N, C-alpha and C positions, 0 to 999 in steps of 0.2 A: 117144848123148849126148843128155839131156833139153834141150829148147828153154830158155834163161831167160826169164823174165820178169819184168817189174818192177812190182811192188806197192806202191800206197799205204796204209800202215796205217790204220785208222779209229780210230785212239785221239785222246784229249784229252789232249795234253802241255804245255799251256797252264798248266794247272792246277798246284799244287804239291804235293808228297809230304811224307811224314815224313821227318826225318834219318835214321832207321835204318828205311829202308822194308823191308828185307828182314825181316820176320817181329818188327822190333826187335832185331836180332840187330846189334851194333856189328862183328864181323868181317866177315861175309858182305856187308854192306852196304858197308863200307869197301872190301872186294875188288872187287866188282863194280862200284863206282863208280870203282874206279882203271883197272879194263879200259875202262869208256865214256869216261876222259878222254882214252885213247891212241887214240881211235877215229877223229874228225873229222881230224885231220891224218895219221893213218895209213892212212886210207880214201883220202886225195886222194893219197899218194904210190903206193899201189898204181893209182888210176886213172891216172896219168901214167905209172907204167912200163908197164901193159899197154898203153897206146897209143902210147908210144914202140917199145916190141917191136914190135906190129903194123904200124908203119911200116917196121920195119927189114925186114921179111921180103919176101922176092920176091913180086911182084904173084900168081902163080899160088898160092904157099901164102896169102896174105895173104885172098884170096877165102874161102878153106875154113875161116879162122878168125874173120872179120869178125863173124857174128852173135853167136858166143859171147864173145867180146870184148867187143862192144857191152852184151850182157846183163849181163855182169860189171859194166862201168861204172855201167848204171844202177841196179843192185841196190846196189854199194857208195854210190853217190851219195845215194840214199834212206837208207841206213845213215849216212851222214855226217851229213845234214840232223836226222835225228830223235836221235841223240846229241850234237847240237849244242844241241838244247832240252833234254835231260836235261840235260844239262853245266852249261846256265845256271841251272839250279835249284841244283845243287850250288856253283855260286860266290856264289850269293845266301845259302846257308845259312853260307858261311865256308871252304869247301873252297878249296884253291889248287893249280891244275893244274900240278905241275912236271915230269911226264914231258913235255911237248910239248916244253918248251925242249930237253931232251936229244935228242929226235927231229930237231928242226930242226938243230941242230949236225951230226949223223950225216949226214942228207940232203945239207948243204953238200959233205962230202966224194966224194959221188956224183957231183956235177956234173961233166960233160966226160966220164966214163968210159964205157966199152962199154954199151951197154943193157942187156947181158944180165945185169950185176951187179944192176942194181935188178928185173929179172924174177926172179933166182934169188932175191933177199932177199924179193920180193912171195910167192913160191911156198913159201918156207921159214915164212915167218909165215902164210900161210893154212893150212899145214898145223897151227899151234899152233891158228888159231883154229879149224879143222874139228873137231880132236879135242875141245877145250874146250864147243864146240858140242854135239857128239854126246853128251858127258859130260850137258850141262846138258837135252838132249831124253831122255835116260834117267833122269836124276834131277830134276825141276822142283821137287822137294822142298828142292833144297840153296838155292833163293830163301827158304825159309819161308814164312809165311802174310803173302804180300805184296800189294797191290791189284792186282786182275786187269788193270788197264791195263798195268802193269807187266810182269807176267808174260807178258802177250802179247808186250809190247815185245820182252823178252829172246828168249823163245820163236822168234817170226818171227825175229828177226836169227840165231839160232843155226841155223833150218830154211835160210834163203839161205848162211849159210855153207858150211854142208855141200852144198848143191846147188850151188856155184860152184868147189868146192874143186879141181877139175881144171883151170880154165881158164890160172891163171899157169903151172903146170907144164907143160901141154902145149905152151904159147907158147915156155917155155924151150928144151923138147926141140925144136920146131920151128926155132927160132933157131941149133940148134947147140951149145947151152949142154952143156958138159963135166961130168962126173961130180965132179972136183976141186972144180971152183969151187961145184957143187949143195951139196955135204957141206960146204966150207967156211961157205959162206952160212949153212947151218942150225946148224952148232955157234956161229958168231956171234950168229944170231939168237936162240940158246936161251940163252945167256948173257947178252946185253942184254934179252930179254923177261922174264926171269925176275929180274933185279935191278932193274929197271926197275917189275916189278907189284909187287916187295916195298917198295921205296923208296915208291914213291905210297900201297900201302897203309900203310904204318906213318906215313907224314904223316897220311892221313885220318884214321888213329886217334887220332893226336896232337891233332888239329885239335878230334876227337871228345870229348877227355878220356877216352879210353877204351885208350889204349896199355896203361897199367899195371895193368890189372884183370884178377883171374885170370879171371874170366867170359871175357872176351874170348879168351884164349889156350886156356882149353878148347874155346870155339866153333873155334878157328884148327885145333887138333889133330883135332877131330872132322871138321871140313871138308875138311881137306886128306888126312888119313892114316886116318880112320875106314873101317869097313867099305865104304862106298860113296865114299871120299874121292877128292877130285880128282888128286892125286899118285899114291894107289894105283892108281886104274882108267884112268890116261893114260899110265902108263909104258910099257906096250906098245906101243900105236900112235904114241906120238912116238918110239920107238927104229925102228920100221918104217921111216921115212925112210931109216934107212942102209941098208938093203938095197939090193944093185944092182939087182935087178928090181922095186924099190918103183913103184907107182903109187897117187894118190889114190883112184880109184875103188875099189880094193880093199877100203878101211877103210869105204865106206859100208854103213850099216844099214838103210835105208829108213824112219828115224823119221822123219827132215825131209819127204819125202813123205806120210808116214802125217798128220803135224800141218797141214800145210798144207791138205791134202783136208778133215781133221775141223776146222779153223776158217778155211774160207772167207769164213765172215761177218765174220772180223775185217780183212781188206784188200780191196782192189778193185784189179785188174789194170789196169794201165793203159800197159802196152806191150811189147810182144816183141822178141826180140833187141836189147835197148836203144834201141827207137823209142817214144816216148811218142806215144800216142792224140791 
């Protein structure tokens, strides 16, 4: 497995951006904004889940996974910080994050439960983020003609999501997690992820006064179901998670490493195995 490194993205996110930053497209901007709104709290949950999962392992197993978990934590912490900055601009533009409240209420139900539940939920969600990441790396035109700094932010995040896609899954297996829980959590995550991203996207469009425009829904259809549509091209990798022999590494395409290599000037490596230099 590739050694995970922590990267500091060399872009300026203090400067505001356009309300419809994804090439002037209301739907694409609203959808990607919705995803970003879930990241800070969601990624903190992933960090807490894998840390607790690592502690639950016997010492011999823990030593074998510690560096990968630390690298995962370092990358997710960086994503959390970057998207908090991005979301701050959305808030100032008048958008309201309703997704976070639903995440908080669900997390309360996991308190005091077997840590394998949280790791299973993390592994399932990481599969979602990984297949979305692969789609974005394959079709960056989905973001339209947006500012280079925002394109860099999204493709850097996508590359790291693809890069660390195996960590929570491997940790769950190391903890002795069973197939029934793995699949149950995947189905729950699928339901909540799809309904939450839809609800937040619709709310974003409403606040942008674009919800009832025909152009919005033409764009939505093309983005989701067109020849390179998100739903059309991610169904097969989504369904792969249900196979008994599934492993995230089998879904890797190499695009993440290609992007990271080609855009090494966009970031600075600040740590390896989760340790900051």
